[in-house]
C-alpha positions as CSV (number, residue, x, y, z in Angstrom):
1,X,44.5,21.3,-23.8
2,X,41.2,19.5,-24.8
3,X,38.2,19.2,-22.5
4,X,36.3,15.9,-22.8
5,X,33.0,15.3,-21.0
6,X,33.1,11.7,-20.0
7,X,30.2,9.4,-19.2
8,X,32.0,7.9,-16.2
9,X,28.7,7.2,-14.5
10,X,26.4,4.2,-14.3
11,X,23.0,3.0,-15.7
12,X,20.6,1.8,-13.0
13,X,19.1,-1.6,-13.5
14,X,15.9,-1.4,-15.5
15,X,12.6,-2.8,-14.2
16,X,9.2,-3.1,-15.7
17,X,6.1,-1.5,-14.3
18,X,4.0,-4.1,-12.5
19,X,0.2,-3.9,-12.6
20,X,-1.8,-5.8,-9.9
21,X,-5.3,-7.0,-10.8
22,X,-8.2,-8.0,-8.5
23,X,-11.6,-9.0,-9.7
24,X,-14.9,-10.1,-8.2
25,X,-18.2,-11.2,-9.6
26,X,-21.8,-11.5,-8.3
27,X,-21.8,-14.3,-5.7
28,X,-25.1,-15.8,-7.0
29,X,-23.6,-15.9,-10.5
30,X,-20.3,-17.4,-9.1
31,X,-22.3,-20.2,-7.5
32,X,-24.0,-20.9,-10.9
33,X,-20.6,-20.9,-12.7
34,X,-19.2,-23.3,-10.1
35,X,-22.1,-25.7,-10.7
36,X,-22.2,-25.3,-14.5
37,X,-18.8,-25.3,-16.2
38,X,-20.4,-24.8,-19.6
39,X,-22.1,-21.7,-18.4
40,X,-18.9,-20.4,-16.8
41,X,-17.0,-20.8,-20.1
42,X,-19.7,-19.1,-22.3
43,X,-19.5,-15.4,-21.5
44,X,-22.2,-14.7,-24.1
45,X,-24.7,-16.2,-21.8
46,X,-24.1,-13.3,-19.4
47,X,-24.9,-9.6,-19.9
48,X,-22.7,-8.3,-22.7
49,X,-24.7,-5.3,-24.2
50,X,-23.5,-2.3,-22.3
51,X,-24.0,1.4,-21.8
52,X,-20.8,3.2,-20.7
53,X,-21.8,5.5,-17.8
54,X,-19.7,7.7,-15.6
55,X,-15.9,7.7,-15.6
56,X,-14.7,9.9,-12.7
57,X,-12.2,10.4,-9.9
58,X,-13.1,8.5,-6.8
59,X,-14.3,10.5,-3.8
60,X,-13.1,7.9,-1.4
61,X,-9.4,8.2,-2.1
62,X,-6.7,10.8,-1.9
63,X,-7.2,13.8,-4.2
64,X,-4.9,13.6,-7.2
65,X,-2.5,16.6,-7.6
66,X,-3.2,16.8,-11.3
67,X,-6.2,16.6,-13.8
68,X,-6.9,13.3,-15.4
69,X,-8.3,13.0,-18.9
70,X,-11.5,11.1,-18.0
71,X,-12.7,11.2,-21.6
72,X,-9.6,9.4,-22.8
73,X,-9.9,6.8,-20.1
74,X,-13.6,6.3,-21.2
75,X,-12.6,5.9,-24.8
76,X,-9.9,3.3,-24.0
77,X,-12.2,1.5,-21.6
78,X,-14.8,1.2,-24.4
79,X,-12.2,-0.3,-26.7
80,X,-11.1,-2.8,-24.1
81,X,-14.7,-3.9,-23.4
82,X,-15.3,-4.5,-27.1
83,X,-12.1,-6.5,-27.3
84,X,-13.4,-8.7,-24.6
85,X,-16.7,-9.6,-26.3
86,X,-18.9,-6.8,-24.9
87,X,-21.0,-4.7,-27.2
88,X,-22.1,-1.1,-26.9
89,X,-25.8,-0.4,-27.3
90,X,-27.2,0.7,-30.6
91,X,-29.6,3.6,-31.0
92,X,-32.9,2.8,-29.3
93,X,-31.5,-0.4,-27.8
94,X,-31.8,-1.2,-24.0
95,X,-28.6,-2.1,-22.3
96,X,-28.1,-5.3,-20.3
97,X,-25.5,-3.7,-18.1
98,X,-24.2,-0.2,-17.3
99,X,-20.4,0.2,-17.0
100,X,-18.9,2.8,-14.7
101,X,-15.3,3.5,-13.7
102,X,-13.5,5.3,-10.9
103,X,-9.9,6.2,-10.7
104,X,-7.7,7.8,-8.1
105,X,-4.9,7.4,-5.5
106,X,-5.5,5.5,-2.3
107,X,-5.3,2.2,-0.6
108,X,-7.2,-1.1,-1.1
109,X,-8.2,-3.2,1.8
110,X,-5.3,-5.6,2.4
111,X,-6.2,-9.2,1.4
112,X,-3.1,-10.6,3.2
113,X,-3.8,-9.1,6.6
114,X,-7.6,-8.9,6.9
115,X,-9.7,-11.8,5.8
116,X,-12.8,-9.7,6.0
117,X,-11.5,-6.8,4.0
118,X,-14.2,-5.3,1.8
119,X,-17.0,-7.2,3.5
120,X,-17.6,-5.3,6.8
121,X,-20.3,-2.6,6.5
122,X,-20.4,0.7,8.2
123,X,-20.8,0.0,11.9
124,X,-18.8,-3.3,11.8
125,X,-16.7,-4.6,14.6
126,X,-13.3,-3.5,13.3
127,X,-12.8,0.1,14.8
128,X,-10.2,1.1,12.3
129,X,-12.8,0.5,9.5
130,X,-15.7,2.4,11.0
131,X,-15.4,5.3,8.5
132,X,-16.0,3.2,5.4
133,X,-19.4,3.8,3.8
134,X,-21.7,1.0,2.8
135,X,-20.0,0.5,-0.6
136,X,-17.6,-1.7,1.3
137,X,-20.4,-4.2,1.7
138,X,-21.5,-5.6,-1.6
139,X,-22.6,-8.8,-3.3
140,X,-19.3,-9.4,-5.0
141,X,-16.9,-12.3,-4.5
142,X,-13.6,-11.2,-2.9
143,X,-13.6,-7.6,-4.1
144,X,-12.5,-4.4,-2.5
145,X,-13.1,-0.7,-2.8
146,X,-10.6,2.2,-2.9
147,X,-10.2,3.9,0.4
148,X,-7.9,5.8,2.6
149,X,-8.0,3.1,5.2
150,X,-4.8,1.4,6.5
151,X,-4.8,-2.0,8.2
152,X,-3.5,-1.4,11.7
153,X,-2.7,-5.1,12.3
154,X,-0.3,-5.4,9.4
155,X,2.8,-7.6,9.9
156,X,5.7,-5.6,8.4
157,X,7.7,-8.8,7.7
158,X,5.3,-10.0,5.1
159,X,6.4,-8.6,1.7
160,X,3.1,-9.0,-0.1
161,X,1.2,-7.5,2.8
162,X,3.5,-4.5,3.0
163,X,3.1,-3.8,-0.7
164,X,-0.7,-4.2,-0.5
165,X,-0.9,-1.7,2.3
166,X,0.9,1.1,0.4
167,X,-0.9,3.9,-1.4
168,X,-1.4,3.2,-5.2
169,X,-2.9,4.6,-8.4
170,X,-6.1,2.7,-9.0
171,X,-8.7,2.2,-11.7
172,X,-11.9,0.3,-10.7
173,X,-14.3,-0.8,-13.4
174,X,-17.8,-1.8,-12.3
175,X,-20.7,-3.5,-14.2
176,X,-24.3,-2.9,-12.9
177,X,-27.4,-4.9,-13.8
178,X,-29.9,-3.0,-15.9
179,X,-32.6,-2.1,-15.4
180,X,-32.1,-1.0,-11.8
181,X,-34.6,-2.1,-9.1
182,X,-38.0,-0.5,-9.4
183,X,-37.9,0.3,-5.7
184,X,-35.6,3.3,-5.2
185,X,-34.7,2.1,-1.7
186,X,-33.2,-1.1,-3.1
187,X,-29.5,-1.0,-4.2
188,X,-28.6,-1.8,-7.8
189,X,-26.9,-5.2,-8.4
190,X,-23.2,-5.0,-9.2
191,X,-22.4,-7.8,-11.6
192,X,-18.6,-7.6,-11.4
193,X,-15.8,-5.2,-10.5
194,X,-12.2,-5.4,-11.8
195,X,-9.5,-3.3,-10.0
196,X,-6.1,-2.4,-11.6
197,X,-3.5,-0.7,-9.5
198,X,0.2,0.2,-9.5
199,X,2.6,1.4,-6.7
200,X,4.7,4.5,-6.4
201,X,1.8,7.0,-7.1
202,X,4.0,10.0,-6.3
203,X,6.3,9.3,-9.3
204,X,3.7,8.2,-11.8
205,X,1.0,10.1,-13.7
206,X,-2.3,8.2,-14.4
207,X,-2.6,10.0,-17.8
208,X,0.5,8.2,-18.9
209,X,-0.2,4.7,-17.7
210,X,-4.0,4.2,-17.8
211,X,-3.8,2.3,-21.1
212,X,-1.4,-0.2,-19.5
213,X,-3.7,-0.7,-16.5
214,X,-6.7,-1.3,-18.7
215,X,-4.8,-3.6,-21.0
216,X,-3.7,-5.8,-18.1
217,X,-7.1,-5.7,-16.3
218,X,-9.5,-6.1,-19.2
219,X,-9.0,-9.9,-19.8
220,X,-10.4,-10.3,-16.2
221,X,-13.6,-8.3,-16.7
222,X,-16.4,-10.5,-15.5
223,X,-14.0,-13.0,-13.9
224,X,-13.3,-14.1,-10.4
225,X,-9.9,-13.9,-8.8
226,X,-9.6,-15.3,-5.3
227,X,-8.7,-12.9,-2.4
228,X,-5.0,-13.0,-1.7
229,X,-4.2,-14.3,-5.2
230,X,-4.3,-11.0,-7.1
231,X,-2.3,-11.1,-10.3
232,X,0.9,-9.2,-10.7
233,X,1.4,-8.5,-14.4
234,X,4.5,-7.1,-16.1
235,X,3.8,-4.4,-18.6
236,X,7.1,-4.7,-20.3
237,X,7.7,-1.0,-20.1
238,X,11.3,-0.5,-18.8
239,X,12.0,2.0,-16.1
240,X,15.5,3.1,-15.2
241,X,17.8,6.0,-14.6
242,X,21.2,7.1,-16.1
243,X,23.7,8.8,-13.8
244,X,26.2,11.0,-15.6
245,X,29.8,11.3,-14.3
246,X,31.7,14.5,-13.7
247,X,33.5,16.1,-16.8
248,X,37.2,15.3,-17.0
249,X,40.1,17.2,-18.6
250,X,42.4,15.2,-20.9
251,X,45.8,16.4,-22.1
252,X,46.3,16.0,-25.8
253,X,49.0,13.6,-27.0
254,X,52.1,15.2,-28.5
């Protein structure tokens, strides 16, 4: 008698990881770009010499259950900035902009169910948003911060809205005008912010996918994406499972 372990199982359909991208720019600069197409096309007329500042886990989200290699994210972010025409400062040089990044797990304000998401400051009229700090109120066009907030008015029948309301793994890259205001009471100007996020955070590890997030988001650094039109980009990395069947016993032929 011969025992044969058969693969009488099935292979689940593969799907690629999808990265969603949001991006906002300084409203004053957006108005200038809208009026001057030549200026809008020429990125070199805007701040490009950068100092890479902090790269850290966001304090506004849900604490990640594992350590993230922030130094590795910083190194990859620097490479992506350079690939998009930004230049790191040289010794003794003054930067035009300071780049910071935050990563974490949480929710973004839902652009499909709240037209004012990301624009209501602390003390606004929406009671379910009262706990947000003043980082929710900024000078950017259609941009959102990472938060634990959930939109209570969500319509569960709207597929995009449902997806946008779920917890996700998020990387947010910000560019700040340099030098900062001389008056310490004045807030620094955020020139742009690009947000990259993926769903199913409980089954993904940011250490394994941060390169894909930055690769998909970096072409939109210093670019405007209208609210409700976030880009869903396929990474081309297949995900799937193989189910193995039970071993079977086969009688040998005479």
